[in-house]
PATORDREN-563397 format. One record per atom (N, C-alpha, C, O, CB): x, y, z. Coordinates in steps of 0.02 Angstrom, whole numbers, padded with zeros to 5 digits, always signed. Glycine has a CB too. Layout:
% PATORDREN-563397
XYZ/...
END
This chain:
% PATORDREN-563397
-02061+01992+03993/-02052+01963+03927/-01980+01938+03920/-01933+01973+03939/-02070+02013+03872/-01972+01878+03892/-01906+01852+03877/-01909+01822+03808/-01946+01775+03795/-01884+01799+03930/-01869+01849+03763/-01871+01829+03692/-01810+01788+03673/-01753+01806+03689/-01877+01889+03648/-01822+01733+03638/-01769+01696+03605/-01770+01719+03533/-01822+01716+03500/-01778+01618+03612/-01713+01742+03508/-01710+01773+03441/-01667+01731+03393/-01606+01735+03394/-01681+01844+03446/-01699+01691+03351/-01663+01663+03294/-01668+01714+03236/-01723+01731+03214/-01693+01592+03273/-01611+01738+03212/-01611+01784+03155/-01569+01753+03101/-01508+01758+03100/-01583+01856+03175/-01603+01719+03054/-01569+01680+03003/-01566+01719+02937/-01594+01700+02886/-01605+01613+02993/-01529+01774+02941/-01516+01815+02881/-01445+01843+02890/-01425+01860+02945/-01569+01873+02872/-01409+01847+02835/-01339+01870+02839/-01337+01944+02857/-01377+01983+02832/-01302+01857+02772/-01290+01964+02900/-01285+02035+02920/-01276+02082+02861/-01299+02139+02863/-01229+02043+02968/-01243+02059+02808/-01234+02102+02749/-01298+02109+02709/-01307+02158+02672/-01179+02074+02704/-01343+02061+02716/-01406+02063+02679/-01457+02109+02713/-01496+02142+02679/-01434+01992+02672/-01457+02110+02779/-01504+02152+02816/-01468+02182+02877/-01482+02163+02934/-01567+02112+02838/-01422+02230+02864/-01386+02259+02921/-01431+02297+02969/-01416+02302+03028/-01333+02306+02895/-01486+02324+02944/-01532+02361+02987/-01562+02316+03041/-01568+02337+03098/-01587+02392+02947/-01580+02254+03022/-01608+02208+03070/-01558+02191+03124/-01574+02188+03183/-01633+02144+03036/-01496+02179+03104/-01444+02164+03152/-01430+02223+03199/-01418+02213+03258/-01380+02143+03116/-01432+02283+03171/-01421+02342+03214/-01477+02347+03266/-01464+02361+03324/-01418+02406+03171/-01540+02337+03244/-01596+02341+03291/-01590+02287+03344/-01605+02298+03403/-01663+02334+03254/-01567+02228+03323/-01558+02174+03372/-01505+02191+03423/-01514+02180+03482/-01541+02109+03336/-01449+02218+03399/-01394+02235+03444/-01416+02286+03496/-01396+02282+03554/-01333+02261+03404/-01455+02335+03475/-01475+02387+03522/-01523+02363+03576/-01530+02394+03628/-01507+02444+03483/-01556+02306+03563/-01604+02280+03612/-01584+02212+03641/-01621+02184+03681/-01672+02274+03581/-01526+02187+03621/-01509+02117+03635/-01500+02102+03709/-01512+02046+03730/-01447+02099+03599/-01480+02152+03748/-01467+02139+03819/-01530+02117+03856/-01525+02084+03908/-01438+02200+03853/-01588+02134+03830/-01650+02115+03864/-01679+02050+03840/-01734+02032+03862/-01700+02169+03854/-01644+02013+03797/-01671+01950+03771/-01644+01891+03810/-01596+01897+03848/-01654+01943+03697/-01675+01834+03801/-01649+01772+03830/-01584+01753+03796/-01534+01735+03828/-01700+01714+03826/-01584+01758+03729/-01524+01740+03691/-01536+01750+03617/-01592+01757+03594/-01504+01668+03705/-01481+01750+03579/-01482+01758+03507/-01451+01696+03476/-01396+01676+03494/-01445+01823+03484/-01487+01665+03429/-01461+01606+03395/-01421+01628+03333/-01448+01661+03289/-01519+01557+03374/-01357+01609+03332/-01314+01625+03275/-01315+01566+03226/-01301+01509+03245/-01242+01641+03298/-01331+01580+03163/-01336+01526+03114/-01307+01549+03047/-01345+01565+03001/-01410+01505+03106/-01241+01552+03040/-01211+01578+02979/-01226+01536+02917/-01236+01564+02863/-01137+01582+02988/-01227+01468+02924/-01235+01426+02865/-01265+01359+02884/-01234+01307+02875/-01167+01416+02829/-01326+01361+02912/-01357+01301+02940/-01309+01267+02988/-01301+01206+02988/-01377+01252+02883/-01278+01308+03028/-01224+01288+03073/-01170+01341+03069/-01183+01396+03044/-01196+01217+03055/-01109+01327+03093/-01057+01377+03092/-01026+01390+03024/-00993+01440+03014/-01003+01357+03139/-01038+01344+02976/-01007+01351+02910/-00939+01319+02908/-00915+01291+02957/-01001+01425+02892/-00908+01323+02849/-00843+01291+02839/-00785+01334+02862/-00729+01309+02873/-00834+01274+02766/-00797+01398+02871/-00745+01443+02894/-00776+01503+02927/-00835+01517+02916/-00699+01465+02836/-00738+01540+02967/-00767+01599+03001/-00791+01651+02951/-00757+01666+02902/-00716+01629+03048/-00849+01678+02965/-00879+01731+02923/-00866+01798+02957/-00891+01809+03012/-00956+01719+02913/-00827+01842+02926/-00810+01905+02959/-00871+01947+02979/-00870+01979+03031/-00765+01946+02913/-00923+01946+02937/-00982+01986+02953/-01018+01958+03014/-01040+01996+03057/-01030+01987+02893/-01022+01893+03019/-01053+01863+03078/-01009+01872+03139/-01034+01882+03195/-01066+01788+03066/-00944+01868+03130/-00899+01879+03187/-00907+01949+03214/-00907+01959+03275/-00826+01866+03165/-00913+01998+03170/-00922+02067+03192/-00989+02076+03228/-00993+02109+03280/-00918+02116+03133/-01042+02045+03200/-01108+02050+03232/-01107+02015+03299/-01136+02040+03348/-01162+02019+03187/-01074+01957+03303/-01070+01921+03366/-01033+01962+03418/-01052+01964+03477/-01036+01853+03357/-00979+01995+03397/-00942+02036+03444/-00983+02094+03470/-00980+02110+03529/-00880+02063+03411/-01022+02125+03426/-01064+02181+03447/-01120+02158+03493/-01136+02191+03542/-01093+02216+03386/-01148+02100+03478/-01200+02072+03522/-01172+02056+03591/-01204+02070+03642/-01231+02009+03490/-01113+02026+03591/-01082+02009+03655/-01067+02071+03695/-01078+02073+03756/-01017+01969+03643/-01042+02123+03663/-01028+02186+03697/-01092+02218+03724/-01090+02254+03774/-00992+02234+03650/-01148+02205+03691/-01212+02232+03713/-01243+02191+03769/-01295+02209+03795/-01260+02236+03654/-01211+02135+03787/-01235+02095+03842/-01278+02036+03823/-01311+02007+03866/-01273+02138+03888/-01279+02018+03758/-01321+01963+03736/-01288+01895+03749/-01227+01890+03749/-01337+01970+03663/-01329+01845+03759/-01306+01776+03762/-01308+01748+03691/-01359+01753+03657/-01351+01732+03811/-01253+01718+03669/-01247+01694+03600/-01252+01618+03599/-01216+01583+03635/-01181+01716+03568/-01297+01592+03558/-01309+01521+03552/-01294+01498+03481/-01327+01520+03434/-01382+01504+03572/-01246+01453+03474/-01228+01429+03407/-01278+01376+03384/-01293+01328+03419/-01158+01400+03408/-01302+01385+03322/-01351+01338+03293/-01317+01274+03271/-01268+01275+03234/-01388+01371+03234/-01345+01217+03293/-01321+01152+03271/-01382+01107+03258/-01424+01099+03302/-01273+01119+03325/-01385+01079+03199/-01440+01034+03180/-01421+00963+03199/-01370+00937+03176/-01455+01039+03103/-01462+00930+03241/-01447+00861+03260/-01483+00810+03216/-01470+00750+03220/-01467+00850+03333/-01528+00834+03172/-01566+00791+03126/-01599+00733+03163/-01594+00675+03142/-01519+00764+03071/-01632+00750+03218/-01671+00702+03257/-01629+00641+03279/-01653+00584+03278/-01731+00679+03217/-01568+00656+03298/-01526+00603+03326/-01488+00562+03275/-01454+00515+03294/-01567+00559+03366/-01493+00579+03211/-01459+00538+03160/-01388+00562+03145/-01349+00525+03116/-01499+00538+03097/-01371+00624+03165/-01304+00648+03151/-01253+00620+03200/-01269+00606+03258/-01302+00725+03154/-01193+00611+03176/-01139+00585+03218/-01122+00635+03273/-01118+00696+03261/-01077+00569+03175/-01112+00610+03333/-01097+00653+03390/-01034+00693+03380/-01028+00749+03404/-01092+00613+03452/-00984+00664+03346/-00921+00699+03334/-00932+00759+03288/-00900+00811+03298/-00869+00652+03303/-00977+00754+03240/-00992+00810+03195/-01025+00866+03235/-01009+00925+03226/-01038+00788+03137/-01071+00847+03278/-01105+00898+03319/-01055+00933+03365/-01056+00994+03371/-01161+00865+03361/-01012+00894+03397/-00961+00923+03441/-00916+00971+03403/-00897+01024+03428/-00920+00869+03474/-00898+00952+03342/-00854+00994+03301/-00888+01061+03285/-00855+01113+03286/-00834+00958+03237/-00953+01059+03270/-00988+01121+03255/-00994+01165+03318/-00989+01226+03314/-01058+01106+03227/-01005+01134+03375/-01008+01172+03437/-00941+01207+03449/-00939+01266+03467/-01025+01126+03497/-00886+01171+03438/-00820+01201+03447/-00808+01259+03398/-00779+01310+03417/-00765+01148+03439/-00829+01251+03336/-00819+01304+03287/-00859+01367+03306/-00834+01423+03299/-00840+01281+03217/-00920+01357+03330/-00958+01415+03354/-00921+01450+03410/-00920+01512+03413/-01028+01393+03378/-00890+01413+03454/-00854+01442+03510/-00791+01479+03487/-00778+01535+03508/-00835+01388+03561/-00753+01447+03442/-00689+01475+03420/-00698+01535+03374/-00660+01583+03378/-00649+01422+03385/-00749+01532+03331/-00756+01585+03281/-00800+01642+03305/-00789+01700+03286/-00785+01556+03218/-00850+01627+03346/-00900+01678+03365/-00907+01686+03440/-00949+01723+03464/-00967+01661+03335/-00864+01650+03479/-00866+01654+03552/-00936+01640+03580/-00960+01675+03624/-00842+01723+03576/-00969+01589+03552/-01036+01571+03574/-01035+01549+03647/-00990+01512+03668/-01066+01515+03530/-01084+01572+03685/-01090+01553+03755/-01120+01484+03764/-01107+01450+03813/-01132+01604+03792/-01160+01464+03715/-01195+01400+03720/-01215+01377+03651/-01188+01399+03601/-01255+01406+03765/-01264+01331+03649/-01285+01305+03584/-01361+01296+03581/-01393+01285+03632/-01250+01238+03570/-01387+01302+03522/-01457+01290+03506/-01459+01226+03465/-01443+01227+03405/-01490+01352+03468/-01478+01171+03497/-01480+01106+03464/-01548+01098+03431/-01598+01087+03465/-01465+01048+03513/-01549+01102+03365/-01612+01101+03328/-01630+01030+03308/-01586+00986+03301/-01607+01146+03265/-01694+01019+03298/-01721+00955+03275/-01694+00897+03318/-01667+00848+03293/-01703+00943+03201/-01703+00905+03383/-01684+00851+03429/-01741+00801+03435/-01798+00817+03418/-01663+00879+03499/-01725+00743+03460/-01775+00691+03470/-01824+00711+03524/-01811+00756+03564/-01742+00624+03486/-01881+00676+03526/-01932+00691+03576/-01962+00629+03607/-02005+00634+03651/-01988+00732+03544/-01939+00570+03587/-01969+00508+03610/-01936+00482+03674/-01878+00499+03687/-01964+00455+03556/-01972+00442+03713/-01941+00413+03773/-01880+00370+03757/-01832+00369+03794/-01992+00372+03811/-01884+00335+03700/-01830+00289+03682/-01764+00325+03668/-01710+00297+03678/-01850+00248+03622/-01769+00387+03645/-01708+00424+03626/-01683+00470+03681/-01635+00507+03671/-01722+00465+03564/-01715+00468+03739/-01696+00513+03794/-01624+00502+03816/-01588+00550+03828/-01743+00504+03853/-01603+00440+03822/-01535+00426+03846/-01483+00453+03798/-01432+00481+03819/-01525+00351+03855/-01495+00445+03733/-01448+00471+03683/-01444+00547+03686/-01390+00576+03678/-01467+00447+03613/-01501+00579+03696/-01502+00652+03701/-01465+00674+03764/-01431+00725+03764/-01574+00679+03701/-01473+00636+03818/-01437+00653+03879/-01361+00649+03869/-01325+00692+03893/-01458+00604+03936/-01338+00599+03833/-01267+00593+03819/-01243+00652+03776/-01188+00678+03786/-01251+00526+03783/-01284+00672+03728/-01266+00728+03685/-01259+00793+03725/-01211+00830+03717/-01318+00738+03629/-01307+00806+03768/-01305+00867+03808/-01244+00866+03855/-01210+00917+03863/-01370+00875+03849/-01230+00810+03884/-01171+00805+03927/-01107+00818+03887/-01061+00851+03912/-01167+00736+03960/-01105+00794+03826/-01046+00804+03784/-01035+00878+03768/-00979+00902+03772/-01052+00763+03720/-01089+00913+03749/-01080+00984+03731/-01065+01026+03793/-01030+01076+03789/-01142+01011+03695/-01091+01005+03850/-01074+01042+03912/-01000+01032+03929/-00968+01078+03953/-01118+01018+03971/-00974+00973+03917/-00903+00962+03929/-00859+01005+03884/-00803+01022+03901/-00885+00888+03919/-00886+01023+03826/-00850+01068+03780/-00852+01141+03803/-00817+01183+03775/-00879+01062+03711/-00893+01155+03853/-00896+01223+03879/-00960+01260+03863/-00965+01320+03875/-00840+01261+03853/-01010+01225+03836/-01074+01258+03821/-01108+01276+03886/-01132+01232+03922/-01119+01213+03777/-01111+01340+03901/-01140+01362+03964/-01216+01359+03964/-01246+01347+04017/-01118+01431+03979/-01246+01370+03906/-01319+01367+03899/-01335+01319+03843/-01309+01325+03788/-01349+01437+03886/-01379+01271+03857/-01400+01223+03806/-01475+01230+03796/-01515+01224+03843/-01382+01150+03827/-01494+01243+03734/-01565+01248+03715/-01581+01189+03669/-01547+01178+03619/-01581+01316+03681/-01633+01151+03686/-01656+01096+03645/-01717+01118+03606/-01762+01150+03634/-01671+01034+03687/-01720+01100+03542/-01779+01117+03503/-01807+01054+03469/-01791+01040+03411/-01762+01170+03450/-01850+01017+03505/-01887+00964+03471/-01946+00992+03431/-01972+00959+03386/-01912+00913+03522/-01966+01054+03448/-02021+01086+03413/-02090+01063+03435/-02141+01090+03413/-02014+01074+03340/-02091+01013+03478/-02153+00986+03507/-02140+00972+03580/-02083+00975+03603/-02178+00921+03468/-02193+00956+03617/-02182+00934+03685/-02149+00865+03684/-02179+00817+03659/-02249+00933+03726/-02089+00859+03710/-02056+00794+03711/-02081+00752+03769/-02121+00774+03810/-01980+00802+03715/-02056+00691+03772/-02072+00649+03829/-02045+00681+03892/-01995+00718+03890/-02043+00578+03820/-02076+00666+03947/-02053+00692+04012/-01980+00671+04023/-01962+00614+04010/-02098+00667+04070/-01940+00718+04046/-01870+00704+04058/-01824+00746+04015/-01768+00761+04037/-01856+00632+04046/-01845+00765+03956/-01802+00804+03911/-01787+00873+03941/-01730+00897+03936/-01835+00812+03843/-01836+00904+03970/-01826+00972+03994/-01775+00976+04051/-01746+01028+04064/-01891+01003+04016/-01765+00919+04086/-01715+00919+04139/-01644+00917+04112/-01596+00928+04149/-01727+00859+04185/-01636+00903+04048/-01570+00898+04019/-01541+00966+04001/-01480+00976+04002/-01571+00855+03957/-01584+01014+03985/-01563+01077+03955/-01583+01136+03998/-01621+01129+04046/-01592+01085+03885/-01557+01194+03980/-01577+01256+04014/-01644+01280+03988/-01682+01311+04025/-01524+01310+04004/-01658+01266+03924/-01720+01289+03893/-01739+01237+03840/-01696+01211+03804/-01712+01360+03862/-01804+01223+03835/-01829+01176+03785/-01885+01209+03746/-01933+01235+03775/-01853+01110+03817/-01880+01208+03680/-01933+01235+03637/-01985+01180+03628/-01973+01130+03594/-01904+01258+03567/-02043+01190+03659/-02095+01138+03657/-02149+01152+03605/-02196+01114+03598/-02127+01132+03725/-02141+01208+03569/-02184+01221+03511/-02145+01262+03461/-02116+01314+03478/-02250+01257+03531/-02143+01238+03399/-02120+01279+03343/-02168+01266+03286/-02173+01210+03261/-02045+01262+03323/-02203+01318+03266/-02252+01309+03213/-02289+01373+03197/-02274+01426+03224/-02301+01255+03232/-02339+01366+03154/-02376+01424+03129/-02427+01448+03180/-02453+01409+03220/-02411+01406+03064/-02440+01512+03178/-02489+01543+03223/-02557+01509+03218/-02589+01498+03269/-02496+01617+03207/-02578+01491+03158/-02643+01459+03150/-02646+01393+03189/-02698+01376+03218/-02659+01446+03076/-02591+01356+03189/-02589+01294+03228/-02586+01309+03303/-02617+01274+03343/-02528+01252+03208/-02550+01360+03320/-02542+01379+03391/-02608+01397+03423/-02621+01380+03481/-02493+01437+03397/-02651+01430+03385/-02715+01452+03414/-02770+01399+03408/-02820+01402+03444/-02738+01516+03381/-02761+01350+03363/-02816+01303+03351/-02802+01231+03373/-02849+01193+03386/-02832+01303+03279/-02738+01213+03378/-02723+01142+03390/-02671+01131+03444/-02642+01077+03448/-02701+01109+03326/-02657+01181+03485/-02606+01174+03537/-02634+01134+03595/-02691+01145+03617/-02582+01243+03560/-02594+01088+03621/-02611+01053+03682/-02547+01040+03720/-02493+01039+03690/-02649+00986+03667/-02552+01031+03784/-02493+01021+03825/-02503+00962+03872/-02557+00956+03903/-02476+01084+03865/-02452+00920+03879/-02458+00863+03925/-02459+00886+03997/-02439+00942+04013/-02401+00814+03914/-02482+00843+04041/-02491+00861+04111/-02426+00880+04145/-02426+00922+04190/-02524+00804+04148/-02370+00850+04124/-02307+00863+04159/-02285+00935+04152/-02247+00959+04194/-02253+00817+04134/-02307+00970+04100/-02285+01039+04091/-02311+01086+04145/-02282+01139+04157/-02307+01064+04023/-02366+01068+04177/-02394+01110+04230/-02345+01116+04288/-02343+01167+04322/-02461+01083+04255/-02305+01064+04298/-02257+01064+04353/-02189+01092+04333/-02144+01098+04375/-02248+00994+04380/-02181+01110+04270/-02117+01134+04244/-02110+01209+04255/-02159+01246+04248/-02109+01117+04170/-02050+01231+04272/-02038+01303+04280/-02046+01337+04212/-02015+01316+04164/-01967+01316+04308/-02088+01389+04207/-02098+01423+04143/-02033+01448+04112/-02028+01452+04050/-02145+01481+04152/-01984+01465+04153/-01921+01492+04127/-01882+01440+04087/-01832+01457+04055/-01878+01517+04184/-01903+01377+04089/-01868+01323+04054/-01903+01303+03989/-01880+01258+03954/-01861+01263+04098/-01958+01337+03973/-01997+01320+03914/-02002+01380+03867/-02006+01438+03889/-02068+01296+03934/-02003+01364+03801/-02005+01417+03750/-02052+01396+03694/-02055+01337+03676/-01934+01431+03722/-02088+01444+03667/-02130+01433+03608/-02106+01480+03552/-02101+01540+03561/-02206+01446+03625/-02092+01450+03494/-02073+01489+03435/-02130+01485+03385/-02146+01431+03359/-02006+01461+03404/-02161+01542+03372/-02221+01544+03330/-02208+01591+03271/-02187+01648+03280/-02282+01567+03371/-02221+01566+03211/-02213+01608+03151/-02281+01620+03118/-02331+01588+03135/-02163+01575+03101/-02281+01666+03070/-02344+01682+03036/-02393+01720+03080/-02453+01717+03068/-02376+01620+03011/-02367+01755+03130/-02411+01793+03175/-02427+01860+03144/-02381+01897+03128/-02378+01802+03246/-02490+01878+03134/-02506+01945+03110/-02475+01997+03157/-02478+01989+03218/-02583+01955+03105/-02446+02048+03130/-02408+02095+03171/-02450+02124+03228/-02425+02133+03284/-02381+02152+03128/-02512+02138+03214/-02555+02167+03267/-02567+02118+03324/-02587+02138+03378/-02621+02189+03237/-02556+02053+03311/-02570+02002+03362/-02507+01978+03397/-02511+01932+03438/-02605+01944+03330/-02450+02008+03383/-02388+01987+03416/-02393+01994+03492/-02372+01948+03527/-02329+02027+03390/-02419+02049+03519/-02427+02053+03592/-02471+01997+03620/-02458+01971+03674/-02456+02120+03613/-02522+01978+03582/-02565+01922+03603/-02526+01857+03603/-02535+01815+03647/-02627+01917+03556/-02483+01848+03554/-02442+01787+03551/-02396+01782+03612/-02387+01727+03639/-02401+01785+03486/-02369+01838+03633/-02326+01838+03692/-02366+01820+03754/-02345+01779+03794/-02293+01908+03702/-02425+01850+03761/-02468+01835+03819/-02490+01762+03818/-02493+01730+03870/-02529+01882+03820/-02505+01737+03759/-02528+01668+03753/-02474+01619+03774/-02488+01570+03808/-02551+01653+03682/-02412+01633+03754/-02357+01589+03775/-02352+01587+03851/-02343+01534+03880/-02290+01614+03744/-02357+01645+03882/-02352+01648+03955/-02410+01610+03987/-02401+01574+04036/-02351+01721+03979/-02470+01618+03960/-02528+01584+03987/-02521+01508+03980/-02550+01470+04019/-02592+01607+03952/-02484+01487+03930/-02475+01415+03917/-02411+01388+03949/-02389+01333+03933/-02473+01401+03843/-02383+01427+03994/-02328+01401+04035/-02259+01411+04008/-02212+01382+04034/-02338+01332+04046/-02250+01452+03956/-02184+01465+03927/-02165+01537+03940/-02196+01583+03913/-02183+01449+03851/-02114+01547+03981/-02092+01615+03996/-02048+01644+03942/-02036+01705+03940/-02055+01616+04062/-02024+01602+03896/-01982+01624+03840/-02021+01611+03776/-02052+01559+03768/-01912+01588+03840/-02017+01658+03729/-02053+01649+03666/-02017+01685+03610/-01968+01722+03622/-02126+01674+03672/-02041+01675+03549/-02011+01708+03492/-02061+01714+03435/-02054+01679+03385/-01949+01670+03468/-02112+01757+03442/-02162+01765+03389/-02135+01808+03332/-02109+01862+03343/-02226+01796+03418/-02143+01784+03270/-02121+01822+03212/-02177+01823+03160/-02222+01780+03161/-02057+01792+03181/-02175+01871+03116/-02226+01878+03065/-02209+01839+03002/-02252+01829+02959/-02237+01951+03047/-02147+01816+02995/-02124+01783+02934/-02158+01716+02923/-02187+01686+02968/-02050+01773+02937/-02152+01693+02861/-02181+01629+02840/-02126+01584+02812/-02070+01606+02799/-02237+01641+02787/-02143+01520+02804/-02096+01474+02772/-02080+01497+02702/-02122+01530+02670/-02126+01403+02771/-02020+01482+02675/-01972+01433+02701/-01925+01458+02755/-01892+01417+02787/-01932+01408+02645/-01920+01523+02767/-01876+01547+02820/-01910+01602+02859/-01897+01661+02847/-01809+01572+02790/-01954+01584+02905/-01989+01635+02944/-01943+01674+02990/-01962+01728+03014/-02044+01604+02984/-01883+01649+03001/-01836+01681+03049/-01789+01729+03014/-01738+01749+03043/-01796+01628+03085/-01805+01749+02953/-01763+01798+02918/-01778+01869+02940/-01742+01916+02921/-01774+01792+02843/-01829+01878+02982/-01848+01945+03006/-01851+01944+03082/-01862+01892+03112/-01915+01968+02975/-01842+02001+03111/-01845+02007+03184/-01917+02004+03209/-01964+02022+03173/-01812+02071+03207/-01924+01981+03271/-01989+01983+03303/-02009+02055+03317/-01969+02092+03346/-01989+01942+03367/-02070+02076+03298/-02093+02143+03318/-02095+02152+03393/-02094+02209+03417/-02162+02156+03289/-02097+02097+03431/-02097+02103+03504/-02032+02130+03530/-02029+02154+03587/-02111+02036+03535/-01980+02128+03490/-01915+02153+03512/-01917+02227+03529/-01877+02250+03570/-01862+02140+03460/-01961+02263+03498/-01966+02335+03511/-01989+02349+03582/-01978+02404+03608/-02014+02368+03461/-02020+02299+03614/-02041+02308+03683/-01989+02287+03734/-02000+02294+03794/-02104+02268+03694/-01932+02263+03710/-01879+02241+03755/-01835+02300+03773/-01815+02339+03729/-01837+02184+03723/-01819+02306+03836/-01774+02359+03858/-01713+02328+03891/-01720+02284+03933/-01810+02407+03908/-01653+02350+03872/-01593+02323+03902/-01593+02331+03978/-01546+02311+04012/-01531+02356+03872/
END
């Protein structure tokens, strides 16, 4: 099992969740840090402390950056990546809402090269759907599904190119999973070619405010 953990709740609001995450973080693929839909306007001491504890526990830290499907200025994205690095010592970045079309592939390639030049050791792309062939070669990990459990079980399909893709490079983020079915969600992700997953029980508007119950099965 390899879990990607987005935990979008402030450490002061749910310190218990952060403590549980820290104790199991070494066994995860990575933890997405998202203080304020990005790094925020200034360093947050509570997030800095949590990031330090996660790093000491052996976790990979990924700074959240919203690309708004390619409409945000590259300089703004680069600045947020740098702030994540300077304030929280992020190892890499989680680029959310990235493009998925063939026409936008070149622009996404330039973006990934830019953040790697800034020192991002791990780059995760989240188009939330299966992108055009070629995107997964740009990043270390690509989220090819983000959506509700009901959609995941009833309307999921995968293009032919994914069969040839290494499972370790694909991730499925599924929310609204009944707690008793979380182990099934993990197995389903693996059966569908994604070695990394993140099933949570939460619902919109912020399903990532709670930890995945699957985390209890992770051992450092």
